[in-house]
N, C-alpha and C positions, 0 to 999 in steps of 0.2 A: 505493499499500499505505500501511497505517498502524499504528499500535502504540496498541492501547488499553486502559487500564488499565480496568477496571471502575467509573468514578468516575461514580455515576448522576447526580450534581447537575450534569454536563456535557453529560449525555445530552439533547437537545432534543428534544421532541416537538411536531408542528404538527397539531393536530386540527380539521378543518373541517367545516363543514355541520351544526354542533349536534350530534355525537355524542350518546350518552346520558351522563350525568354518572356511569354506572356505568363507563366506560371510565376517565374520569378518577380516580375512587375506586380503580380497582383499580392504576393507575399509582401512584398517590400511596402506598398501602398497600405497594407493592413497593418505595419509596424514591425513585421518580422524582419529581420536582418541578417540573423545567425545562418546562413545558408550555404551550405558546400556544394558546388555544381561540378559535375563531372559528365563529359561527354561521350563517355563510354561505357559498358558493361563491365561489371569486376567478376573475377574467378571467386569462387566460393571462400577462399582463406582472405584476400582483401576484402570481400563483403562482409567477411564477420567481424574484421577489426573495424572496420567503417561504421558499423551500422550499433555498434555496442552503446553509444551514448547519444542517438538520434532521437529525438523525440516524432519526426514524421520522414518517412522513405516514399520517393516519387521515381517509379521505374518505367520502362516501356515493356517490350516482349521478350528480351534477352536475358534480364535477371531473373535469377530463380532464387524466390524467397522460401527455401525448405524449412521442416520443422527445425532442422539442426541450425540454420541460420537465425530464425525467428527465436530461438531459445538464448542465442548469443544477444539477442536485441534488449537489453534490460529494462531499457527506459521508452521503448517504442510506443505510441499512444493509437499511429494511424497508417495506414499505407495507402498510396494513390498509384493507380495503373492508368497511364497516360496512355491508354487504348481503347479499344472495346472490350479485349478479353482479359480474362485474370486466372487462366489456367497456371501461368507460372507463380502463383502464389499458392501455398499450401493454405487453403481457407479455412480449414476445420484448426489447425494448429493457431491461427491467428485468431480465430474467434475463441477458442478455449483461453488464449492469453487476454482476452477482453479487448483485441485490436481489430476495428472496424475497416474493412477494406473497400475503397471507392473507386470507380472507374470513367470511362466516357462512353456510354452505350451507343450514343446517338450522332456524335460530332463528326465522325467521319463517313457517315452512310453515304451521302452524295459521292464522295471521292471513290469509294469502293462501286458503288453503280455505273459511274462514268466510265470507269477502267473497263468493267464487263461489256458493254456496249462499244468501246474502243476496240475490245478484243473481239468480239463476234464478227464485227464488221470487218475487220483485217483478216478474219479466218474465213470468212464467206465469199471474199474477192481472192483469196489466196495470196495477199501481199507478202508474209513472211518468205515464200518461195520464191517469189518474182523479186523481192529486193535483193535476196542473196544471189540469185542470178544476175541481176544487173551490175551489182557490186563485182562480179567476176568478168563482165563484159559484156554479158549474152544481153538480148533483148527481145524477150517473149510477150510481146504483144500479142494477146487473144483473149476473147472473151469465154474461152474453155473454163469450166470449173470456177467460174465468176460470176456471182449472185448478189442481188439486191437484199438488203435486212426486210423490207417490204413485204408482206406476205406470207413471211415465214413465221413459225410457230416457236415461240421460245417458252420453254418449260422451266419454273423457278421453283427450286426445292427448298421450302423454309420461306416462309411469307411473312417475314418480321420487318425490323426498320429498313434494314437495305432490299429485302426481296420486293417489298412493296413500292419502294422507289424505284427501284430498278424497272418495275411493272409499267411505272407511269411513261417514264423514258422510252421504254420499249415501244409501247402504244403510240408515243407520239412519232416515231420511225415508222408506222404502219405495222408492226408485228402484231401477231396474234398472241395473247398471253394465258397459258394454263399454269396453274400451281398446284404442289401438293405439299400439306402441313398436317402434323399429327393432331393439331386441334382446328376447329373449324374457323375459319377467318374471313371477315368481312372483304370482299374484292374492292379494290379501286378501280375505275374506268370500266372496262368491259372485260376484265381480267375474269378467269374461272377457274374455280376448285376443282379439281379431279381426285376422285376417292382412293386411288392406290398411286404406288410409285410405279407400279408396271405400267398403267394407263399412261403416266405421264412419259416414261423413257419411250414407250412404243410410238409415241404421237408426236413429239417436239423435234422440231430441226436443229435446236440448240439447248443442251440442258445445263444449267448453272446451279452450283450449291450456294446455300446460304444458311447454313445451320450451325448451332453450338457445339462444342466439343462436349461430348456425352458418350456415356458407354453404349448406348444405343444407336450413335453416329459414327461410330467407329468402323472403319471398313466397309460402311452403309453403299459405296459403290466398289464392287469387286467383279469378277469375272462374270458372274450371273448376272449382274446388273448391266453391264456393258453390251451384254449380247443381247438383251431386251432392247436396246437401245436401235433405233433407224439406221439401218445401212446409208453412210455418208453423211450423217449428223455431227455436231460438234458437241465438246464438253469442256466446259470451264469450271474451276474451281478457287474462288477466292474467298473460302470458309476457313477450313481448318485442315491441316495436312493429314489427321489421322483420320480422315473420312473417307479417304480414297487408300484403296490399294495401287500403290505406283505401279506394280510389277505387271497387273493385270491390265491396266491402262497402256501400258508400252506395247503389251501384247497386241491389243485391237488397234492399235494406230501403226504397227508393224504389219499386220495382216490386212489393212485397208478398210476393218470393219467402220471405223471413223475415217471423218474427213479431217479434222483436226482437234486440237486442244490447247489451251491456255490455262497455265497452272501459275498460283500465285504463291501457294502455301506447301509445304512439303512435310512427311512425318518426322523428318530428321534435318532441320537447318544448321548451316553454316553458325558457329559459335561468334565469327565476327567478319568483318568485310574482307579480310585476308585470304581467309578460308575458303576453298572450292566448294560447290556444290556436288556433292554425289547423286547421280540419279540416271536411272536407265533411261529417261526422256529427253537427256541430252544428245543433240546432234539430229532431231528429227527436223526438218525443214518445214513441216505443218504445225510444229507446236512451239506456242509463245512461252516462254518461261520467264518469270518475273521475280522478285527478290522480296519476295513478302512486301508488298509497296502498295499494297489495294488502299490503305488509309494514310498512306504517305504524300500528301500534298500540302504546299505551304498554308493552304488554307484550314485543312482538316487539322493541322498541328496546332497552329494556331487556337484554333476553337477547341480543342482537348487541352490546352495549357489553361485557357480560361476557365472550362467547364471544372476540371480537377483541382486547381488552383483555389478557385471559390469554395469546393468542397472542404478543403483543408481548412480554409480560413474560418468556415461556418462551425466546422467540429473543434476547431482551437479557441474559438470565441465564446461559441455558444451550447458546445455539447450536441449540435445537431447532426442526427446519422442519416437523416433522408437520403435515400438511393445507395445506400452501403450494401454490397452483395451478400455480406456474410454476417449480418449484423441486425437486431432489432432497430427499426426506423423510428425516430423520434424527432421531431422538430417543434421547440417549444419556446415562445417570444420572452425576450428579456424584459425585467421588470426593475424599476428603481429602488434603490435600498435595500436591494437583497443581496445574497450570497448564492451561487449555484454549486449544487453537489451533484457529480457522477457517479454512481454506485452500481459497478457492472459486477453481477453474482451468477450462482450457478441458479439454472431455472428449478427449484423446489417449492412444493407448496407452501405456504406460511410465511415466505420470506417478508413480503411487503406488511403483513399482519404484525411481524416482530418487529419490524421498523416503526410502525406507528404507535405500538406499545411503548417502545423504548422513548420515542420523542412524546409521547403524552406523560409519561413519567418523570420526563426532565422538564416539562413546560416548555417543550419548543414548538412554535408555532409553525406549521407549514404553510407557506404562502401561494405555493404552486407544484403540483408533483405529476408526473408522466411515466408510466411504465409499459414497456413492450416487452414480450419475450420472443425468442426464435430459437427452435430446437432445445440444447441445453444452456441456453444463454439468457440470463434476465439483464435489463438496462435500464435503471430508475434515473431521471432527472428530476433534482429536487431544489426547490427555491426557499431559502429561510430568512429570517431578519439577518441582518449583518451582523448585531450584539450575539446571534446563536449559532453563527456558523463553526466556530472552534468546537463548542460542546456537541452540534451535530453532528461534525466529522468523527469525533470521538466516540459517538454512540454506534454510527455507522460501521465503523472497524471492529467493534464487537459481534457483527451480525455474522453467524455460521455461513460458510458459502462465499463469504466475497472473495471476488477475484482481483479488483482493482477499484480504489477509490480514490477520486479527485476533488479538492475543492477548486473550482474553475476560476471564479471570481468574486 
């Protein structure tokens, strides 16, 4: 447990992998200046050393916050993933330590959708192979195997924030859009939901994945699924590398079953820009390979910096955990002449009753209170009169099951 007055100068932020300057500016404008900014990912040993006294850590997709790393983070109070995914963080270990994890689930949706549109147009026109030939001095001017996007059927697997935005862009090109999702989703425009993956795969001219990394999506596209696709169709994956059995995709590209593919994510990716990609898809003229850059545009990174930076500031200043992916979500307005206590505890029956009983016995008046639970964690935000805050803090520390206790301000 810790007693923390909100002394911003001592609140250390560790920002890795060159997160956007907007995040630094957001923190500076909020009064936080103790920021270590590193432009690359750290290996495990370096990360363990750097994270020891950090209050907040911001990462992108390469940094791995494993349980071993989190065990070394003695003062860590929050994690920010400056990207969509959070699979690089052991979310359970973070939650058990009372550490909320924030991300930016919507800030780069447009960037990913635009990349997919660009890739499908290039593949429908056979541009990758033609470009390579022209670079070699050839002049393959022909309409053979070159088609418009208009009138083609786009099959979207996963109709979330990216899939639905892609749907709108594709329709503006004159494409017909069908989609498959595990749950029923309201379509945008003239898109149509189909009942099975098989129906989508056997109907679409272009199939694109936009699903999260889950046990149910691991290798969801393998030999059997590729065989269900139309001969001469196109496959695109800008979701998660684990969703596709790459060797099976390489096989159907090799035997001509598919017209082409575009892959932005891989089951195993290089740990640095200096390390080469090892993939059986390398070398195909009709396969576009990109280095996990679906969301890597200047606009997307700027928006992500603002979004996650603001979530850091909100949690640091008021204890707000709204949109945390592994933690109970609470947003409680600040009140004048109060001190705020944050109590993170094991989710067991009777905790709130014990707290209220202790406060009543100590004649401590609770001016505002909000409790939310999620799985095995309970998160209580409580405002008390300034004069009662130290006593309230001491009483909360006596509650069995306390994981973390902070006097925020």
